[in-house]
N, C-alpha and C positions, 0 to 999 in steps of 0.2 A: 520322461514326463511329457504330457501334452497340455497345451494351453487350454483346450476345451475341457479337460478334466478339472482343472483348477477353477474355471468359470463355473462349471456345474457344482463343484464342491462349495464354493462361496455362495452361489445362488440358492443352494439348498440349506444354507445356514451353518455349513461346516467351518472348522477352524483350520487354517493352513499352517503347516509346520515351517520351521525356519528354512529348511532346504527347499521347500516348494516356493516360498517367497523369493529366496535368493535366485532360484532358477528362472522364475518368471521375469524378474527385473533384469537379470543378465541377458536373457534371450530377447526381451523387448528392446533393450539398449542396442544390441547387436543387429537388430532388424529381422530376427528369426520369427518373432511374434508380431503380426501386422497390427496396424492401428485398430481395425475393426474388432479384433479379439481383445485387445487391451481395453477398448471402449466398453465391451460387454462385461469384462471383469470389473472395471471401475463402477459400472452401474450396479453390479451385484454387491460391491462393497458399500455403495450408497444405500442400498436396500437392507443389507444384512449387518453392516458394520464390521468392526474388527476389535478384538480385545487388546489389552495393553501390551501384551507380548508381541502380538502380530504387528501392532503399530510401531513398536520399537524396532522389530525386525525389518519392516518395510522402510523405515527411516534409514537404518544402517545399510541396507541393500542399495538404496539410492545414493548414499554417501560414497560407498565403495564402487559405484559404477564408473567413477572417474578419478581425477586427481584430487588431492587434498592439500590445502595451502599451509595450514598450521601457522597462521600469521602471529599468534601469540608467542611463538618461539622467536619471532623476528622483532616485534614491537610489543611492549607490554606496559600498561594495560592497553588493549585494543577492543573497542566496543562495536556492536552491531545493534541496529534498531529495526524492528519490523512491525508493520501494521497489517492486519488481516484484510484491510481494504474497505473502502466506503466511497461515498459520493462527495467529491470536493476534498478528498484527503490528500493534501500536499505537504503533510507534516514532515516527511523525510527530507524534502527539499530544503527545509529550514533547520531542522534539528541536526542533521549531519554536519553542515558547515559551522553551525553555532557551537556544537560540542567540540569540534576541532579547534575553533577559535578560543575555547576555554581550556585547551591543553590536553584533550583526550583524542587519541588516534581512533579513526572511524574507518573500518573496512567493511564496505557495504556492497552486497550483491542484491540487486533488485530486479523486479519483473515487469512485464507488460500487463495491460488491462485484462481483467477477468470479468466477463459478463458486463453488468452495469457499473462496475467499479473501475476507476481509472488506474493506470499503471505508472509508476515513477519513471520508468525508462521512456515511455511515450511522452511524458511531460518534459523530460530532459532533452529529448530529440527535437523539441520545438526550437531549441537553440541551434542555429546554423553550425554544421560541422561537428557537433558533439558526437563522440564515438563511445558507445557503451561496451562494445566487444573488446575485451582486453586479454592479452596473453598473461600467463602466470607471472612472467618477468615484469610486464608493464604494471600489473596490479600491485605488486610488491614495491616497485620503484616509485609509483605515485603515492602510495601509502607512506613510504619513508620520507619522501621529499615534501609532500603537501600536508601530510597528517590526515588526509581523508581521500577516499576513492569511492566512486559511485559507478559500479560496474553492472552490466546486464548479465543475464544468465549465459555463461560461456559453454562452449562445446566440451570443455575439459572438466569442469566442476559440476558434479551431480548431473550428468547428461540425461540420466533416466528421468529425473524430475523435469528437466527442460522439455522433453518430449511429452510427458504426461501432463504437464502444466498447460501446454497449448491444446492438447486433446480434450482435457476436462472443460475448457472454456466453451467448446462448441458441441459438447455431447450431454449437457445437462447434468454433469457429475461434479460440480464445484462444491455443493453444499453437503459435505461429509466431514465430520470431525477427524476421523483417522487420516483421510487423504489430505486435509488442510494441514494438520499437525505434522505429518511426514514430509509434505512438500516444503513447508517453512523451515522445519528443523534440519532437513537434509542439507539445505543450502548453508545454514548457519554452521553446522558441524563440518561441512566441507571446507569452509573458510577457516574455521578454527579460532574464532575470537575468544577473548577471556570473559567478556561480560555481554549480556544480551538483554535488551529491553523490548518487550512485546506489547503492542497496542492492540488489544482484542476488542473489536467493535461489536455492538449489539444494537438492534432496532431495525426500522423499516428499510434503511439503506445498506444494512450489513448482511453478510451471509448467515450470521447467527442472529435470528430474529428476537430471541429472548436472552435476558441476562443469565439465566440458568445454563443455556447452551454455550454462551460465551465463557462462562466460568468453567464448564467442562473442558472446552478447548484449551483455555488458558492453563488449567491445571495439568492437562496432558502434556503440553509443551514445556512447562516448568519442570515436570518430572523427567522428561527426556533430557532437558538441559542439565539437570542435576546429575543424572546417570552418566552424562558425557563430560562432567567436570567443568561446565560453563555456569557462571553465576547468572542465573536467569530470573528476571522479575517481569510480571505481566500486569498491565493496567487494563481494567475493563472500562471502556468509554462508549458514550452514547452516539449512535448514528440514527437518531429518530428524525433528524432533519439534516440536510447537507451541511458539511463542515466548512465554515467560512462562507464566502459569497460566490466565488468563482467555481464553475464546473466546466472542464475542458482543458486541453493540454497547455497551450500557450497562456491562456487566461489564468490557470493555476500557477504557472511559473511566475507570472507577474505578481500574483498574490503572495507567493512565497518570498519574493524579493521585498514586498511591502512589509511582511512579517519581520524580516531581517533588519529593516529600517525602523522597526517599532511603530509601523503605520498600518498593520494588518487588522482584519476584523477581530473583535474581542475574543470570540470563542476559540478560534483556531490558534490565535496568538497565545492565549492562556495555556492551551494544551502543549504547544511547542516548547514554551518556556518551562513548563512543569517537567516535560520529558528530559530536557537537558539538565535541569537541576537534579532530577532523580539519577541520571547517569553520573553526575559529579559526585553524589553521595555514594553510589554503588562502587565507584572506582577509588574512593578515598581522596578525591581531589577537593572535597568539601566535607566538613564534619556534620553540618546541619543543612536542612532544606533552606532556611533563611539565608545562610551564608552562600549557598549555591545559587539562589535566586539573585543575589546581589552580583555575583560573578556573571550571570547571564545578562543582566541589565547593562553591565559595564561593556560586555562584548557587543551589545546592540548600539549603545551610545557612541562607542569608539569607531564603529563601522567595521570592526574586525570580522564579524560573522558574514557580512555581505562580501567583504574582500576575500574571505576564504571560499565562498561559493564561486566567485569569479575565477579564483586561482585553480580550483579543481576542474571547472569547465574548460578553462584554457589548457590545462594539462591533458585533458582528454579530447583535445582537438576542436573544442567549441569556441565561438566568438564571445569573448568576455565582455565586449561592448554591449551586448544585449542584456547582460546582467546590470551593468552600470547605467544603461539607458534602455529600460524595458519597453519603451515605445517602439524599439527596433525589432521586437519579437514579431512573429507572423500575426497578421490581423485579418479577420474575415472582411470581405468586401461590403457586407451589409450588416448594419446594427439596427435592430428594430425593437422598440420598447413596447412591451405588454403592460397595460395599466390595470390598476385594481378595479374590479367590477363592483366592489362593495365598500362601504364605510364601516370600519370595525377593526378588531384585533385579529391578527393571524394566530390561529389556535394550533395549527399543525401544518407541516409541509411533508409530503410523502417523498422521502429521499430516494427510494428505489425508482419511483416513477420519474423523478427529475433526472436520475442517471440514465434511464432508458430514453427519455426525450433527447438528452444530449447525444446519445448514440445515433439517434435518427438524423441528427445534424452532421454526422460523420466523425464525431469525437471518440467513438468506440468501435468495437468489432462485433459483427454478428456471425462471422465465419473465420475459421482458423487462417492465419496469415494475411487477413484483410488489412489494407493500409488504413491509417487514420488521418483525418484532416486536422492538423495541429491548430488551425485558426479558429475552429468553430467551438461553440459551447454556449453557456448561459452564465449570466451574472445576476444573482438575486439582489434586489434593491432593498429588501426588508426580510427579517427573519421572524421566527416564532416570538410572539409577545409584542411585536411592533404594531403601531396604530397606523392604518392607512385610510385616507379618504378616497372615495370613488374618483377614478381618473388619475390618481397619483401613480408614479412608476412602481412596477412590481417585479418584472424580470426583463433584463435586456438580452435579446436573442442575437447571437453572433452566427450568421449563416452565410451560405454560398449564394443565396438569392433572397430577395424580399418575399417571394411566394413561399419558399421553403420555411422561412421564419414564421410567416402568418399561418401557414398550415398547422403549425405546432401550438397555436394559441389555445385552442380548446383543450388539448391534452394538458398543457401547463396549468390552466385554470382548475382542472380537475385534481391537481396535486395539492390544492390548498383547502383548509377548513377554517372557518371564520367564527368569531365570537363577538357578542355585543358587550361583553365585560372583559376587564383586563385578564391577561394570561401570563403566567410566570413560566419561563422555560425551565426544563429539568436540568439537574446538574450534569455536566459533561463527563467528569471523572467519577465513576461509580464506586470502584474499589481497586485496591492494589494487592496482587498475590505475590508473596515472596517465598523463597524456598525454606 
């Protein structure tokens, strides 16, 4: 076979057979197919799509490109949680330790930022010394001793996805349902959890702009999970505005800590607590959502959730003091407040544009392998539905210089729509898809 033949076949709307997909992924993983050819094939997939069998075959080829952990044979039940990404989405940072504090083992492999959306690994690396790269033995040891592990994409687990994930970010090939489904599920199957909760975003700040596309992606992943024997549930959640108030790595880490203390913004806190309650019911640790929610609130009041985050960060080499004292996290040298130009109600906030503005401050990547500045980002002072008077705080910009912050003001103001009459924010959780 030749890579160019498979590029042409998919470009022209053809369906690749199992052997062709296996060959392409194997050769790319081994370095025999270069990035530029894989980028061309990924673009062809974005354009032409893949059917259900192709998507399943791509997922399994990526799983088999490296080691498989089979953690459910070691700890059971063991859960994983994944979000398709959005602006201000720090949910995993709160859900994973909170679930572990409620008695559910969490084996989590997470990624870096894609496009305008932040990555959980980037946020965790704002903690000094935190090490996301773990060996198989380290992953299992931390899971068994702490009940939760937050690992980055390793070279051993689904290495094909690791290479493709970084390439998609810089080649305009992120927004493809088959590629997203295969990428997410290959990591989950490689770990081998018993239960998986998916948070599939839709709206201006998500890769899936409509609820219909989000539902299509969610159903594809639930189907893959069912075929692999993983109890998979998907929640469709809104990303029409940034989630929470903080956008940027260390800033989002601080907000996750606030959520674990019961002091976070209402919208993101509600989603985190719902996710943990859903996991408790899925795994049989609670019989009803009401009982599960009571367990979650107890873990927050007792401080067990926050203590678990500090413990897993310490186990992975990080400075746990920065969890217990979040003011020790990296801070930008300049904080400049953008004030409201209008008196009225905030009718909408363009989440994608907010994410791109944060990238311009250094909080995200425009090119593959580019470093991020963990200090920078944005803190929204008001969300959709809030009333602001002209001159009141709107966005706090955390930047490397005052000029850099002020250069962003016009861009940020364009993210907002205003209303003279009260505005009611839409529901955050749209629906839940179960097998």
